[in-house]
Rosetta silent file (secondary structure, phi, psi, omega in degrees, C-alpha in Angstrom):
SEQUENCE: MKEFTYVITDEIGIHARPAGMLVKEAKEFASKITLEANGKSADATKLMAVMSLGVKTGAEVVIKAEGDDEDAAIAKMEEFMKENL
SCORE:     score description
SCORE:     0.000 S_00000001
   1 L     0.000  136.628  174.781   -4.589  -16.188   24.107 S_00000001
   2 E  -113.425  145.469  175.896   -6.413  -12.871   24.120 S_00000001
   3 E  -147.777  164.006  170.299   -9.641  -12.153   22.449 S_00000001
   4 E  -153.115  159.430  178.675  -12.523   -9.592   22.046 S_00000001
   5 E  -111.125  143.106  177.478  -15.782   -9.382   20.254 S_00000001
   6 E  -142.815  142.626  179.248  -16.841   -6.538   18.094 S_00000001
   7 E  -100.794  127.829 -176.453  -20.071   -5.829   16.216 S_00000001
   8 L   -72.826  127.973 -178.776  -19.417   -4.318   12.739 S_00000001
   9 L  -110.588  -17.411  179.716  -21.035   -0.855   12.411 S_00000001
  10 L   -59.518  134.665 -173.754  -19.635    0.127    8.912 S_00000001
  11 L   -65.548  -18.854  176.328  -22.522    0.326    6.598 S_00000001
  12 L  -101.998  -14.658 -176.628  -20.790   -1.955    3.956 S_00000001
  13 L    91.259 -156.902  174.107  -19.189   -4.354    6.415 S_00000001
  14 L   -84.882   98.819  176.677  -15.641   -5.517    6.024 S_00000001
  15 L  -105.204 -171.378 -168.834  -14.971   -4.591    2.392 S_00000001
  16 H   -54.816  -54.193 -172.887  -11.695   -4.299    0.397 S_00000001
  17 H   -62.714  -54.617  177.419  -10.235   -1.148    1.766 S_00000001
  18 H   -60.037  -36.861  178.399  -10.630   -1.765    5.537 S_00000001
  19 H   -59.394  -41.668  177.848   -9.762   -5.421    5.010 S_00000001
  20 H   -63.279  -44.000  178.664   -6.497   -4.416    3.398 S_00000001
  21 H   -61.688  -40.019 -179.276   -5.754   -1.979    6.217 S_00000001
  22 H   -64.499  -43.653 -179.532   -6.593   -4.655    8.837 S_00000001
  23 H   -63.232  -41.878  176.563   -4.208   -7.166    7.174 S_00000001
  24 H   -60.613  -41.138  179.096   -1.454   -4.505    7.154 S_00000001
  25 H   -64.262  -47.623 -174.365   -2.008   -3.848   10.898 S_00000001
  26 H   -65.523  -28.911 -177.025   -2.059   -7.598   11.702 S_00000001
  27 L   -72.085  -16.200  179.589    1.253   -8.216    9.846 S_00000001
  28 L   -71.697   -9.151 -173.264    3.008   -5.931   12.310 S_00000001
  29 L  -116.631  145.506  175.944    2.749   -8.459   15.079 S_00000001
  30 L   -75.418  -24.887  179.348    4.471  -11.838   15.671 S_00000001
  31 L   -66.038  154.852  172.485    1.266  -13.212   17.287 S_00000001
  32 E   -85.531  126.565 -177.997   -1.186  -15.185   15.177 S_00000001
  33 E  -114.205  123.952  176.594   -4.244  -13.062   14.714 S_00000001
  34 E  -122.220  153.211  171.039   -7.550  -14.629   13.665 S_00000001
  35 E  -115.062  132.629  175.082  -11.004  -13.367   12.829 S_00000001
  36 E  -119.794  125.741  178.604  -14.118  -15.471   13.422 S_00000001
  37 E  -159.175  152.210  178.117  -17.430  -14.569   11.962 S_00000001
  38 L    48.739   33.223  178.351  -20.467  -16.448   10.399 S_00000001
  39 L    76.285   11.480  176.520  -19.077  -19.762   11.720 S_00000001
  40 E  -127.025  163.258 -178.239  -15.813  -19.404    9.866 S_00000001
  41 E  -128.948  140.420  177.416  -12.331  -18.426   10.834 S_00000001
  42 E  -137.043  146.420  174.529   -9.615  -16.518    8.863 S_00000001
  43 E   -70.165  123.172 -178.012   -5.988  -15.597    9.325 S_00000001
  44 L   -66.625  -11.921 -177.379   -5.942  -11.789    9.771 S_00000001
  45 L   -96.218    7.014 -174.335   -2.707  -11.506    7.701 S_00000001
  46 L  -126.585  116.948 -172.634   -4.301  -12.944    4.528 S_00000001
  47 H   -67.191  -43.510  179.754   -6.530  -10.508    2.684 S_00000001
  48 H   -66.248  -30.050  177.136   -8.562  -13.121    0.673 S_00000001
  49 H   -69.178  -39.796  179.780   -9.204  -15.090    3.807 S_00000001
  50 H   -66.643  -46.235  179.222  -10.573  -12.020    5.598 S_00000001
  51 H   -60.051  -35.109 -177.940  -12.694  -11.072    2.518 S_00000001
  52 H   -67.235  -15.467  176.602  -14.025  -14.630    2.294 S_00000001
  53 L   -68.544  -28.534  178.018  -15.747  -14.325    5.686 S_00000001
  54 L    64.786   44.074 -175.060  -18.237  -12.026    4.030 S_00000001
  55 L   -78.855  121.622 -176.378  -18.778   -9.980    7.162 S_00000001
  56 L  -102.182  176.599  176.752  -21.757   -7.532    6.821 S_00000001
  57 L   -62.069  138.550  179.039  -23.052   -4.652    8.988 S_00000001
  58 L    88.291  -13.286 -178.384  -24.298   -5.886   12.342 S_00000001
  59 L   -72.425  147.032  176.385  -22.211   -9.076   12.269 S_00000001
  60 E   -95.122  123.329 -176.613  -20.410  -10.148   15.380 S_00000001
  61 E  -116.786  130.017  168.769  -16.638  -10.749   14.870 S_00000001
  62 E  -100.306  122.034 -178.831  -14.318  -12.413   17.371 S_00000001
  63 E  -105.972  131.653 -179.179  -10.696  -11.329   17.067 S_00000001
  64 E  -128.543  144.398  176.757   -8.132  -13.566   18.720 S_00000001
  65 E  -135.887  135.154  179.461   -4.345  -13.071   19.149 S_00000001
  66 E  -137.599  124.925  177.453   -1.945  -15.705   20.444 S_00000001
  67 L   151.417 -173.423 -178.320    1.754  -15.201   20.839 S_00000001
  68 L   -59.129  -34.042  178.482    4.536  -13.237   22.450 S_00000001
  69 L  -112.049   35.682  179.666    2.996   -9.821   21.717 S_00000001
  70 H   -57.447  -34.952  177.408   -0.612  -10.854   22.057 S_00000001
  71 H   -61.275  -55.350 -179.183   -1.427   -7.949   24.491 S_00000001
  72 H   -64.522  -36.358 -178.644   -0.243   -5.285   22.090 S_00000001
  73 H   -66.909  -36.185  178.020   -1.796   -7.064   19.094 S_00000001
  74 H   -74.188  -34.611  175.119   -5.225   -7.336   20.614 S_00000001
  75 H   -59.478  -46.605 -176.287   -5.087   -3.803   21.787 S_00000001
  76 H   -71.259  -39.379  174.477   -4.168   -2.514   18.308 S_00000001
  77 H   -60.230  -44.643  178.596   -6.846   -4.723   16.654 S_00000001
  78 H   -64.956  -41.478  179.201   -9.520   -3.430   18.963 S_00000001
  79 H   -61.081  -46.069  178.437   -8.489    0.129   18.365 S_00000001
  80 H   -60.636  -41.731 -179.383   -8.470   -0.477   14.582 S_00000001
  81 H   -66.409  -41.714  179.500  -11.943   -1.979   14.557 S_00000001
  82 H   -65.705  -37.020 -174.333  -13.466    0.884   16.566 S_00000001
  83 H   -81.916  -28.956 -166.475  -11.842    3.545   14.321 S_00000001
  84 H  -119.457  -20.541 -175.779  -12.496    1.839   10.973 S_00000001
  85 L  -133.273    0.000    0.000  -15.380   -0.706   11.124 S_00000001
């Protein structure tokens, strides 16, 4: 399993548009990708689960990937977070 921690810098946090984009990116990989924030965990391929985390600006999010393509998945998720959130 691979993971990294990211602090949200987007002024609105993880809102609908970036959450939808994140889900789309996560679905490209066979690995199970999860987000953890505020003491909760969500499957990164499920939009409502990601939105239910209620991640705001300054929140710390742990992104985990586990599976055959976890290296590529975690690299892509880290790149996505830095570019969009």
